[in-house]
C-alpha positions, 0 to 999 in steps of 0.5 A: 603357755602350755595347756595341761594335759588331762590327768585322765590321759597321761602324755605317754598314753596319748603319744603311744596310742596315736603315733603307733596307730599313725605308723601302722595306717600310712602304708595301707592308705597309700596303696589304696590311693594308687591307680589301678595297673594293667600288667597285661605285658610280661616281665621281659617287656617291662624290663626292656622298656624300663632299661630304655628309660621309660619312667612308668615302666620303671615304677611298675617294675618296682611294684611288680617286685615289691608286691610279688605280682606274677614273680617272687617278691624281691625288695632289692630289685624293687628298690633299684627300679623305684630309684630309677623312676624316682631319679626321673621325678616320678612322685609315686616311685619317690614315695615307695622308695622312701618307705622301703628305705625307712623300714629297711626293706630290701637293704639297710634302713636309711632314714635320711634318704627316706626323708629326702624322698618323702620330701620330694614326693610331698612337694608334688602334693602326695598326701601320704608322703606329706604325712610320713615326712611330718611324722619324721619331722615330729619325731626327729627321724632322719631329719632334725626335729621340727614340730612347726614344719610337722604341723604344716605338713600334718594339716595338709595331709589331714585336709586330704583325708589322712586321718592319722595326720589329723591325730598327729596335728591334734597332739601338737595342739594339745602339747603346744609343740610347733603351734600355740597350745590350744585344746579346743583345736586339738579336740577338733582335729582329734574328732576328725581323726576319730571320725576317720577311724584312727584307733584310740582317737575317740576315747582320748577325744571323749576324755578331753571333751569332759574337761571343756566348759560351755564356751569351749564346747561352742567354739569346738563345734564351730571349729569342727564345722569350719574344718568340714568335720 
């Protein structure tokens, strides 16, 4: 059984508001989670060490060329060095390579390759990679749509502080895709998304909250408390 979506919040509006916000927030969250880097060495030193197979130097070269740190930006070189490090199982490099492939930066877009590298990084526990892979599974981008798998990854990412993942999971509960439809759980996750600053989450949450009865409101408070919200 699917819960009806409130007439005040059309399905199309919910999808556009949250998925657009989720896509725009992922990259900034990931950059914020990267450790500080010391680029005291010059570019030639990094290139020499990277060519010898040093995975951290390869990853840092990717960052140098992607972000234009003391050199002109060069997304093709960034892809090259991220791939070298990703093939040596460097999780952050796998994630950064996936974002370039997904967005067609430095070459043709490759959603299939992006999903594969996101999966590799997600398997290492990187919350942003889990979120981005969940979004691709949710929407069937580069992979066959699998809302159940998306729900699992959204929850893992949400529990690690990715607000957009909480929004995505809330939508799945609201629509009954991949999980049993449950507007109380949907509201719990949407509340967490709103508290994380996800654009539009508070407005949709408030519209749906107005449809709950007293018993559902009591359960909502308990669910939010259990989720640590």
